[in-house]
Steps between C-alpha positions, in 0.01 A plus 500: 500500500549435865439772753797680668682257717730743691778467227547869446870591544625808655519782233821688455383860524810616305415269207286596206152391401643246256614313816147433608319471159464115526366541854250752372387259228461218757309721731263610224439134404405431855241771474347341192658759268653368170819695449814498275819716425639475158803640311498533129853591400395548139283803574643805334238779546347386827623418856641138513333402838136430545300397810142380458243387762139414500244302698448450877418821671598716198184628350671567158831361357798720512830544317806713553818546288843628586842525342641318804356250738522749782285749299258235395448352851491837668217601277333161548505523871353855495216378277427191715487712807259746325284194419479412873762231526733554794818336363722439804821589333 
């Protein structure tokens, strides 16, 4: 993946985290982190949204789940920051 080429748009501070999820994934890729977000609409007894990341500066892989993309990504950002990644969003 290419390094950041100054293409980050201005972030709408009133928008939710779902508005920047793809930018977060792109940024993680530029840091050498493998990451994905997935929705499994058929889950009945578990949250439908999953975020997973591994590699790069992450010592261990990580996974977060949430019933909404907002819950899932908010938890993911908190865990990424705890792991030492300063996600700029």
